[in-house]
N, C-alpha and C positions, 0 to 999 in steps of 0.2 A: 398557836401560828402565829408564823413570818407576819408584820409585814410587807407586801410586795410594792404597797405604794410610792415611786421611788419621782413623785414628778416633778414634785416643786427641787432637790437633785439632780435632777434633766437637767431641768430650767435653763438654772442653774450656767449647768455641766456645756451647752444647749449656745449659751447668751456668749461664754467664754471661750465658743470655739469660733462663732461666727468673729468677735475682734482680735480672735488672735489671727485670722482668715485675714482679717482687711488688714492687721498688718504687718501680716510679709509676702500677701497684692503687689504694697500702696514698695515692700521692701525691693521686688520684685522689680518695680516699675519703671523706678527710679535704679537699680543697681546692675540690673542683669537684660535693662533696656535702655536705660541709657536714655530714661524721655522725666519733662520734669513728673517730681514725685504730688500726686493727689492731692496730700493729707501735710498740714503748713510741721513743722517739728513739734509741736503744743500739742498740735492732734491725735500726734507718730505714739510721742509721749501718752498721755492722756487713752486710745484705743493699747498697751504694752499690759497701762496698770490694773484696765478696768479687768483685762480679759484675766490678768491671773490675781484678782480680787472675789472678781466672779466664780472661779474654779478655786481657790480650795474657802469660799463656802457651798460651790456645789459638796465637796467633800465631804467639807463637815458636816453637810447635813445630811447625805446619803452613808457617814460611818454618823450617826445620832437616833437615823430610823433601823438602820442597820441592830442598834440594840435595841433600838420598842421591841 
C-alpha cells in the first residue's frame, strides 16, 4: 500500500507558489500599473531564486514519497 501523506512536498510547493506570486505581483505593479516596485532588485531576485528552490525541493520530495 502506498503512503498518501505528501505534506512535506505539498508544503514546499505551497511556499514556492507564494514566493512566485509575490514575484509576479511585483512585476505587475512595476510594469503594468507603472507604480514604484515594492521589492528591490535584490529582493526580486531572491524571491525568484527561493521560489525555484522550493519548487525543486517539493518535486524531489513528492518523487521520493511516490517511490516509497
